C-alpha positions as CSV (number, residue, x, y, z in Angstrom):
1,X,112.5,-115.9,-165.8
2,X,110.1,-113.0,-165.6
3,X,111.6,-111.7,-162.4
4,X,115.1,-111.9,-163.8
5,X,113.9,-110.2,-167.0
6,X,112.6,-107.4,-164.8
7,X,115.8,-107.1,-162.8
8,X,117.9,-107.0,-166.1
9,X,115.5,-104.4,-167.5
10,X,115.6,-102.1,-164.5
11,X,119.3,-102.4,-163.7
12,X,120.2,-102.2,-167.4
13,X,118.0,-99.2,-168.0
14,X,119.6,-97.4,-165.0
15,X,123.1,-98.2,-166.4
16,X,122.0,-97.1,-169.9
17,X,120.6,-93.8,-168.6
18,X,123.7,-93.1,-166.6
19,X,126.0,-93.7,-169.6
20,X,123.7,-91.6,-171.8
21,X,123.6,-88.7,-169.4
22,X,127.4,-88.7,-168.9
23,X,128.2,-88.9,-172.6
24,X,125.5,-86.3,-173.5
25,X,126.9,-83.9,-170.9
26,X,130.5,-84.3,-172.1
27,X,129.4,-83.6,-175.7
28,X,127.4,-80.6,-174.5
29,X,130.3,-79.1,-172.6
30,X,132.8,-79.8,-175.4
31,X,134.7,-82.5,-173.7
32,X,134.4,-85.3,-176.3
33,X,137.9,-86.4,-175.4
34,X,136.6,-87.8,-172.2
35,X,133.9,-90.0,-173.8
36,X,136.4,-92.8,-174.3
37,X,137.2,-92.6,-170.6
38,X,133.5,-93.1,-169.7
39,X,133.4,-96.2,-171.9
40,X,136.5,-97.5,-170.3
41,X,134.8,-97.1,-166.9
42,X,131.8,-98.9,-168.2
43,X,134.0,-101.8,-169.5
44,X,135.8,-102.1,-166.2
45,X,132.4,-102.2,-164.3
46,X,131.1,-104.9,-166.6
47,X,134.3,-107.0,-166.1
48,X,134.1,-106.7,-162.3
49,X,130.4,-107.7,-162.4
50,X,131.1,-110.7,-164.6
51,X,134.0,-111.8,-162.3
52,X,131.7,-111.4,-159.3
53,X,129.1,-113.6,-160.9
54,X,131.6,-116.2,-161.8
55,X,132.9,-116.3,-158.2
56,X,129.4,-116.7,-156.9
57,X,128.7,-119.5,-159.4
58,X,131.9,-121.6,-159.1
59,X,133.3,-120.5,-155.7
60,X,131.1,-122.5,-153.3
61,X,130.9,-125.6,-155.5
62,X,133.5,-127.5,-153.4
63,X,132.0,-126.8,-150.0
64,X,129.7,-129.0,-148.0
65,X,125.9,-128.9,-148.5
66,X,125.4,-127.1,-145.2
67,X,128.0,-124.5,-146.1
68,X,126.5,-123.9,-149.6
69,X,123.0,-123.5,-148.1
70,X,124.4,-121.1,-145.5
71,X,126.2,-119.0,-148.1
72,X,123.1,-119.1,-150.3
73,X,120.8,-118.0,-147.5
74,X,123.1,-115.1,-146.5
75,X,123.6,-113.9,-150.0
76,X,119.8,-114.1,-150.6
77,X,119.3,-111.7,-147.6
78,X,122.0,-109.4,-148.9
79,X,120.4,-109.4,-152.3
80,X,117.1,-108.4,-150.8
81,X,118.7,-105.6,-148.9
82,X,120.5,-104.3,-152.0
83,X,117.4,-104.5,-154.2
84,X,115.3,-102.8,-151.5
85,X,117.8,-100.0,-151.3
86,X,117.9,-99.7,-155.1
87,X,114.1,-99.6,-155.4
88,X,113.8,-96.8,-152.8
89,X,116.8,-94.9,-154.1
90,X,115.5,-94.9,-157.6
91,X,112.0,-93.9,-156.4
92,X,113.5,-90.8,-154.7
93,X,116.0,-89.8,-157.4
94,X,114.6,-90.9,-160.8
95,X,113.3,-87.5,-161.8
96,X,116.5,-85.7,-160.7
97,X,119.1,-88.2,-161.7
98,X,120.5,-86.1,-164.5
99,X,121.1,-83.1,-162.3
100,X,122.9,-85.3,-159.7
101,X,125.1,-87.0,-162.2
102,X,126.1,-83.8,-164.0
103,X,127.0,-82.2,-160.7
104,X,129.3,-85.2,-159.9
105,X,130.7,-85.1,-163.4
106,X,131.6,-81.4,-163.1
107,X,133.8,-82.2,-160.1
108,X,135.3,-85.2,-161.9
109,X,136.2,-83.2,-165.0
110,X,138.0,-80.7,-162.9
111,X,140.0,-83.4,-161.2
112,X,141.0,-85.2,-164.4
113,X,140.3,-88.2,-166.6
114,X,140.9,-90.6,-163.7
115,X,138.1,-89.1,-161.7
116,X,135.8,-89.4,-164.7
117,X,136.7,-93.0,-165.0
118,X,135.8,-93.6,-161.4
119,X,132.5,-91.8,-161.7
120,X,131.5,-93.9,-164.7
121,X,132.7,-97.2,-163.3
122,X,131.1,-96.7,-159.9
123,X,127.8,-95.5,-161.3
124,X,127.5,-98.5,-163.7
125,X,129.2,-101.0,-161.4
126,X,126.6,-100.8,-158.7
127,X,123.9,-101.9,-161.1
128,X,126.2,-104.7,-162.4
129,X,127.0,-106.1,-159.0
130,X,123.3,-106.0,-158.0
131,X,122.3,-107.8,-161.2
132,X,124.9,-110.5,-160.8
133,X,123.9,-111.2,-157.1
134,X,120.2,-111.3,-157.8
135,X,120.7,-113.4,-160.9
136,X,122.7,-115.9,-158.9
137,X,120.0,-116.1,-156.2
138,X,117.4,-116.6,-158.9
139,X,119.4,-119.4,-160.5
140,X,119.9,-121.1,-157.1
141,X,116.1,-120.9,-156.4
142,X,115.2,-122.3,-159.8
143,X,118.0,-124.9,-159.7
144,X,119.0,-124.0,-163.2
145,X,121.1,-121.3,-164.8
146,X,119.7,-121.2,-168.3
147,X,116.3,-119.7,-167.6
148,X,117.4,-116.9,-165.2
149,X,120.3,-116.0,-167.5
150,X,118.2,-115.8,-170.6
151,X,115.7,-113.6,-168.7
152,X,118.3,-111.3,-167.4
153,X,120.1,-111.0,-170.8
154,X,116.8,-110.3,-172.5
155,X,116.0,-107.6,-170.0
156,X,119.4,-106.1,-170.4
157,X,119.1,-106.1,-174.2
158,X,115.6,-104.5,-173.9
159,X,117.0,-101.8,-171.6
160,X,119.9,-100.9,-173.9
161,X,117.4,-100.4,-176.8
162,X,115.2,-98.2,-174.7
163,X,118.2,-96.3,-173.4
164,X,119.5,-95.7,-176.9
165,X,116.1,-94.6,-178.1
166,X,115.9,-92.1,-175.2
167,X,119.4,-90.8,-175.9
168,X,118.6,-90.3,-179.6
169,X,115.3,-88.6,-178.7
170,X,113.2,-91.3,-180.4
171,X,111.4,-92.2,-177.1
172,X,109.9,-90.2,-174.3
173,X,109.5,-92.2,-171.1
174,X,108.1,-91.2,-167.7
175,X,110.8,-92.8,-165.6
176,X,109.1,-92.1,-162.3
177,X,106.0,-94.1,-163.3
178,X,108.2,-96.9,-164.8
179,X,110.3,-97.3,-161.7
180,X,107.3,-97.0,-159.4
181,X,105.4,-100.0,-160.9
182,X,108.4,-102.2,-161.5
183,X,109.6,-101.4,-158.0
184,X,106.3,-102.5,-156.5
185,X,106.5,-105.8,-158.4
186,X,110.1,-106.3,-157.3
187,X,109.2,-105.8,-153.7
188,X,106.9,-108.9,-154.0
189,X,109.8,-110.8,-155.7
190,X,112.2,-109.7,-153.0
191,X,109.8,-111.0,-150.3
192,X,110.0,-114.4,-152.0
193,X,113.8,-114.2,-152.2
194,X,113.9,-113.4,-148.4
195,X,111.7,-116.5,-147.7
196,X,114.0,-118.6,-149.9
197,X,117.1,-117.3,-148.0
198,X,115.4,-118.2,-144.6
199,X,114.7,-121.7,-145.9
200,X,118.4,-122.1,-147.0
201,X,119.5,-121.0,-143.5
202,X,117.1,-123.5,-142.0
203,X,118.5,-126.3,-144.2
204,X,122.0,-125.3,-143.2
205,X,121.0,-125.6,-139.5
206,X,121.6,-121.9,-138.8
207,X,118.0,-121.3,-138.1
208,X,115.5,-123.7,-136.5
209,X,112.0,-124.8,-137.7
210,X,112.8,-126.7,-140.9
211,X,110.0,-129.2,-140.1
212,X,107.5,-126.7,-138.7
213,X,105.3,-126.0,-141.8
214,X,102.8,-123.2,-142.0
215,X,101.1,-124.9,-144.9
216,X,101.8,-127.6,-147.5
217,X,99.9,-127.3,-150.8
218,X,102.3,-129.7,-152.7
219,X,99.4,-131.9,-153.6
220,X,97.4,-129.1,-155.1
221,X,100.4,-127.2,-156.7
222,X,103.1,-129.8,-157.4
223,X,106.5,-128.1,-157.6
224,X,107.2,-129.7,-161.0
225,X,103.8,-128.6,-162.4
226,X,103.6,-125.6,-164.8
227,X,101.9,-123.4,-162.1
228,X,104.4,-124.5,-159.5
229,X,107.3,-123.8,-161.8
230,X,105.9,-120.3,-162.7
231,X,105.3,-119.4,-159.1
232,X,108.7,-120.6,-158.1
233,X,110.5,-118.8,-161.0
234,X,108.7,-115.5,-160.6
235,X,107.8,-115.2,-156.9
236,X,110.1,-117.9,-155.3
237,X,106.9,-119.5,-153.9
238,X,107.4,-122.8,-152.1
239,X,104.3,-125.1,-151.8
240,X,105.7,-126.3,-148.5
241,X,106.5,-123.2,-146.5
242,X,107.8,-123.1,-142.9
243,X,106.4,-120.8,-140.3
244,X,109.7,-118.8,-140.2
245,X,109.5,-118.3,-144.0
246,X,105.9,-117.2,-143.9
247,X,106.6,-114.8,-141.0
248,X,109.7,-113.3,-142.8
249,X,107.6,-112.9,-146.0
250,X,104.8,-111.0,-144.3
251,X,107.2,-109.0,-142.1
252,X,109.0,-107.7,-145.2
253,X,106.2,-107.4,-147.8
254,X,103.6,-105.5,-145.7
255,X,105.7,-102.6,-144.3
256,X,108.0,-102.2,-147.3
257,X,105.2,-102.1,-149.8
258,X,103.3,-99.6,-147.6
259,X,106.3,-97.3,-147.3
260,X,107.0,-97.6,-151.0
261,X,103.4,-96.8,-152.0
262,X,103.5,-93.7,-149.7
263,X,106.8,-92.6,-151.3
264,X,106.0,-93.0,-155.0
265,X,102.3,-92.2,-155.1
266,X,102.3,-89.5,-152.5
267,X,103.4,-85.8,-153.0
268,X,106.6,-85.5,-155.0
269,X,109.6,-84.5,-153.0
270,X,111.2,-81.1,-153.8
271,X,114.2,-81.3,-156.2
272,X,117.7,-81.3,-154.9
273,X,119.5,-78.0,-155.0
274,X,122.1,-78.1,-157.8
275,X,124.6,-75.7,-159.2
276,X,123.7,-74.0,-162.5
277,X,125.9,-74.9,-165.5
278,X,128.3,-72.4,-167.0
279,X,125.5,-70.7,-169.0
280,X,123.5,-70.1,-165.8
281,X,120.8,-72.7,-166.6
282,X,119.5,-75.1,-164.0
283,X,120.2,-78.7,-164.6
284,X,117.1,-80.5,-166.1
285,X,115.6,-83.6,-164.5
286,X,116.1,-86.9,-166.2
287,X,112.4,-87.8,-166.2
288,X,110.3,-86.8,-169.2
289,X,106.6,-86.7,-169.5
290,X,104.9,-89.7,-171.0
291,X,103.8,-89.6,-174.6
């Protein structure tokens, strides 16, 4: 539940920031008539994300066990790839998100309302699809939908409150620090999702080694115990882990976390070159100092 809360919080905050930046820029440039187009794009992105989640939930239900496990394993690996890309992308662009979005929106305004709709729907839709996929994987791992859904919805609700407070100027948040620490935690979560996906592919017969265990601590940490449930829900930890799962977990966690730490805690990259607005001022970065 905690992992899904964090996913909902991060993805929801990204979406809330995107919407706030787009609307604020339209108001600033005197194009309030296009605000409703942005909201239409947001609604379309939400509808596509919900439909995608429903297809994931109900689509494979009539397939054989092996087919369901194979699909689950493949989608788990896809979810890890998407979340990893999202983590690194946000680490690079968090402080310059506003400038990048405003540059895109300038071109969209010139092209017309349809282009503004596309910019809004694509910017928000990416977060929605990633959330739906990762939530589905979390529900499969926990073998229940209620807990992951509550966690994700609570995270989304929290992110919308934070996004509204930032938009209204009531909250100042250092986004680079926020995305750095949550990204580091999500890398650990993603490593567990990858191991879970490998296990699914082993159960489906796609990968070998389902009976070759690296360790089995089921007697010490029973899967149904409170500790076992928490470890499974947060980190996708399996008390009985195969060698292939353990190798995949280490092969992902060690290099990815090292690269991420170097990126976010090393020297800050130079800002992207952006065009000045019509008053000649440079676009400001989205990140604000803490406090």
